[in-house]
C-alpha positions, 0 to 999 in steps of 0.5 A: 534736292534729295532723291525721291522716295519709292513706295517701298521706302515710304512703307518701311519708314512709316512701319518703323516709325509706328513700330510696325503697328500701321500700314500704308494703304495709299500710293505715295506721291510726294511728302506734301501729299496725303498718305492714307494709313491704317492702324493694325491695332484698332482698325482706324484709317486716317489721312495725313501729309506724308512728311508728318509721318516720314520725318519723325523719330521712333517713339519709346517701345510700345508707343505709336501715334494712331489718332484713335488709339494712340493718344488721349485728349491731352495728346499724350501717347499711350500703349494700345491694348 
């Protein structure tokens, strides 16, 4: 079993994954528990399992996965304006 992540490690991983365009606004409990995230581009707040954002590769420059401003109906990623 791996070591448990700290709140600071989770926040850094999420920021790095989303190219520093989001912030974690809830306390990290475990990878299976919901994590509240706030998009700094459009202000959208959403909840997702921590594992969905902790264990992903960094996307191409200028892209991130905010459900409100980061994708269109087809799920393609777009740059935030």
